[in-house]
Structures are given as structure tokens and as C-alpha cells.
matplotlib code that plots the C-alpha trace (Angstrom):
import matplotlib.pyplot as plt

x = [23.8, 20.9, 18.9, 15.5, 13.7, 13.6, 13.9, 10.5, 8.6, 7.8, 7.4, 9.7, 11.2, 11.4, 13.7, 12.1, 14.1, 12.3, 8.9, 10.2, 11.5, 8.2, 6.2, 8.3, 7.7, 4.0, 3.9, 5.9, 3.6, 0.5, 1.9, 2.7, -0.8, -2.0, 0.3, -0.5, -4.2, -3.5, -1.5, -3.6, -2.6, -5.8, -6.8, -3.5, -4.5, -6.5, -3.7, -1.0, -3.3, -4.0, -0.3, 0.6, -2.2, -0.9, 2.6, 1.3, -0.9, 2.0, 4.1, 1.5, 0.9, 4.6, 5.8, 2.9, 1.1, 4.4, 3.8, 7.5, 8.4, 5.5, 5.7, 5.1, 1.6, 0.6, 2.2, 0.3, -3.0, -2.0, -1.2, -4.3, -6.4, -4.8, -5.1, -8.8, -9.3, -7.5, -9.6, -12.9, -11.8, -10.6, -13.9, -15.9, -13.8, -14.3, -18.1, -18.1, -16.0, -18.2, -21.3, -19.7, -19.7, -22.4, -25.1]
y = [-0.3, -0.9, 2.1, 2.1, 3.3, 1.9, 4.4, 5.8, 4.6, 6.4, 3.2, 2.2, -1.2, -3.0, -6.0, -9.4, -9.7, -6.7, -8.4, -11.6, -9.8, -7.9, -11.0, -12.9, -10.0, -10.1, -13.9, -13.5, -10.7, -12.8, -15.7, -13.3, -12.0, -15.7, -16.5, -13.4, -14.1, -17.0, -14.9, -13.2, -9.6, -8.3, -5.0, -4.9, -7.8, -5.4, -2.8, -5.3, -6.7, -3.2, -2.2, -5.4, -4.8, -1.2, -2.4, -4.9, -2.3, 0.1, -2.5, -3.4, 0.4, 1.2, -1.8, -3.5, -0.3, 1.5, 4.4, 4.3, 5.4, 7.7, 11.3, 13.9, 14.6, 11.0, 10.8, 13.9, 12.3, 9.2, 11.2, 13.4, 10.2, 8.8, 12.1, 12.4, 8.8, 9.5, 12.7, 10.9, 8.1, 10.5, 12.5, 9.2, 8.0, 11.3, 11.0, 7.4, 8.1, 11.0, 8.7, 6.4, 9.1, 8.7, 11.3]
z = [-17.1, -19.4, -20.5, -18.9, -21.9, -25.5, -28.3, -29.3, -26.1, -22.9, -20.8, -18.1, -18.4, -15.1, -14.7, -14.0, -10.9, -9.4, -10.0, -8.6, -5.3, -4.9, -5.6, -3.0, -0.5, -1.1, -0.5, 2.7, 3.9, 3.1, 5.0, 7.9, 7.9, 8.2, 11.0, 13.0, 12.9, 15.3, 17.7, 20.3, 20.4, 21.8, 20.1, 18.2, 15.9, 13.7, 13.7, 12.7, 10.0, 8.5, 8.7, 6.7, 4.3, 3.8, 3.0, 0.6, -1.1, -1.3, -3.1, -5.6, -6.4, -6.7, -8.7, -10.4, -11.2, -12.0, -9.7, -8.6, -12.1, -12.9, -13.5, -10.8, -11.7, -11.4, -8.0, -7.0, -8.0, -6.0, -2.9, -3.2, -3.3, -0.2, 1.6, 0.7, 1.9, 5.2, 5.6, 5.1, 7.4, 10.1, 10.0, 10.1, 13.0, 14.9, 14.5, 15.6, 18.7, 19.7, 19.6, 22.2, 24.9, 27.5, 27.5]

ax = plt.figure().add_subplot(projection="3d")
ax.plot(x, y, z, "-o")
ax.set_aspect("equal")
plt.show()
């Protein structure tokens, strides 16, 4: 097996095949998003679209931004950012849902 690091560098070398597979997966997911838009799932249309978008974003971050090969500190920063975003979205959603209650 080939060494993932060249001497004197700290960068991870990713095979072209990995990029091709991830690119193909992104294209398939994009096509799936397009096709799902024409299927009437009611309120689940938005949920399905967001799930597909999250999977695509995860692939981009892991492979094209090299987070899969990053040190633990970088992963911690990524997870902290995601946690913070979810916390803010959750608080916003909680506020929004309480405004829908009749007075």
C-alpha cells in the first residue's frame, strides 16, 4: 500500500478514485433531489430535501475539504460549529413554534 504522506509534507494524499466516487455520489444525490421535487410527499418534501442536502454537505466537508483526514482539533472545531448551529436553529424553532399557539 502506498504511503499517504510524502516525505517532508503534512498533507494527506487522496487517490483520484476517491474524488471520482464522491463526485459521482454528489451527482446522483443532486439528480435524486431534482426527481424528488416532482414527487408529492406532502410535508416530507422539505425533510427529504434537507436530508439529501446534509448528506451532500457532509461528503463535501469530509473529502473535498479533507476533514476526514484532519487532526482531532480540526474535527472538534467542525463539530462545535455544527453543534452551535443546531443549538441556534433549535432555539429559533422553539420560539417560532410558541408563537403559533392561540392566545
